[in-house]
C-alpha positions as CSV (number, residue, x, y, z in Angstrom):
1,M,-4.8,-13.6,-35.4
2,K,-1.3,-12.2,-34.1
3,E,-2.5,-8.9,-33.9
4,L,-5.5,-10.4,-32.3
5,L,-3.5,-12.1,-29.4
6,I,-1.1,-9.0,-29.1
7,Y,-4.4,-7.0,-28.3
8,L,-5.4,-9.5,-25.8
9,L,-2.1,-9.5,-24.0
10,V,-1.8,-5.6,-24.1
11,S,-5.5,-5.1,-22.8
12,F,-4.8,-7.6,-19.6
13,C,-1.6,-6.0,-18.7
14,L,-3.5,-2.7,-18.5
15,V,-6.7,-4.3,-16.6
16,F,-3.6,-6.0,-14.1
17,V,-1.9,-2.8,-13.5
18,S,-5.1,-0.9,-12.8
19,C,-6.2,-3.1,-10.4
20,N,-3.0,-3.3,-8.5
21,S,-3.0,0.3,-8.3
22,K,-3.6,0.7,-4.7
23,K,0.0,-0.1,-3.7
24,D,1.8,3.3,-2.8
25,P,5.9,3.5,-3.4
26,L,6.0,5.1,0.4
27,I,4.0,2.3,2.1
28,E,6.0,-0.1,0.2
29,S,9.3,1.1,1.0
30,K,8.5,2.2,4.9
31,C,5.8,-0.9,6.1
32,G,7.8,-3.4,3.8
33,L,11.1,-3.1,5.5
34,C,10.0,-5.2,8.3
35,H,7.0,-7.0,7.0
36,S,4.5,-7.8,4.1
37,V,3.1,-4.9,2.8
38,S,0.1,-7.3,2.3
39,I,-0.9,-7.1,5.8
40,V,-1.2,-3.5,6.0
41,Y,-3.2,-3.3,2.7
42,S,-5.4,-6.2,4.3
43,Y,-5.8,-4.8,8.0
44,D,-9.0,-5.1,9.6
45,G,-8.0,-4.7,13.6
46,N,-9.2,-2.3,15.6
47,K,-6.7,-0.2,16.6
48,S,-6.5,3.0,14.9
49,W,-3.7,4.0,12.0
50,E,-2.2,6.4,14.4
51,H,-1.9,4.0,17.1
52,T,-0.1,1.2,14.6
53,I,2.3,4.2,13.2
54,Y,2.9,4.7,16.8
55,A,3.4,1.4,17.7
56,M,5.8,0.8,14.5
57,K,8.0,3.6,15.4
58,Q,8.5,2.2,19.1
59,R,10.2,-0.8,17.1
60,G,12.4,1.5,15.2
61,L,10.4,2.9,12.2
62,S,12.1,5.8,10.8
63,L,9.5,8.4,9.4
64,T,9.8,12.1,8.6
65,N,6.5,14.1,9.9
66,D,5.6,14.4,6.1
67,E,5.9,10.8,5.2
68,E,3.8,10.1,8.7
69,A,1.3,12.6,7.1
70,N,1.3,11.1,3.6
71,I,1.0,7.3,4.9
72,L,-1.5,8.3,7.7
73,K,-3.7,9.8,4.7
74,K,-3.1,7.2,2.1
75,L,-3.9,4.6,5.0
76,K,-7.0,6.1,6.1
77,K,-8.3,5.9,2.6
78,I,-7.6,2.0,2.7
79,K,-9.7,1.6,5.8
80,K,-11.6,3.8,7.6
81,N,-11.0,3.5,11.3
């Protein structure tokens, strides 16, 4: 019985981790500085990601060119716009 409980717990943890794998450390660290990243992952607005990142940079977001390219690539996979 104990082994079954351990197996179920480990299985649940593996499923939970894989279901939350869309979170990205770069997005979390840069976008999460000023607001909850949940709004990034659930964004359904009509502005392009390029426009959105430009607007965030105007508000103080600091990104290298490589970071911006990587974030754009990842965000476009979340929502095509």
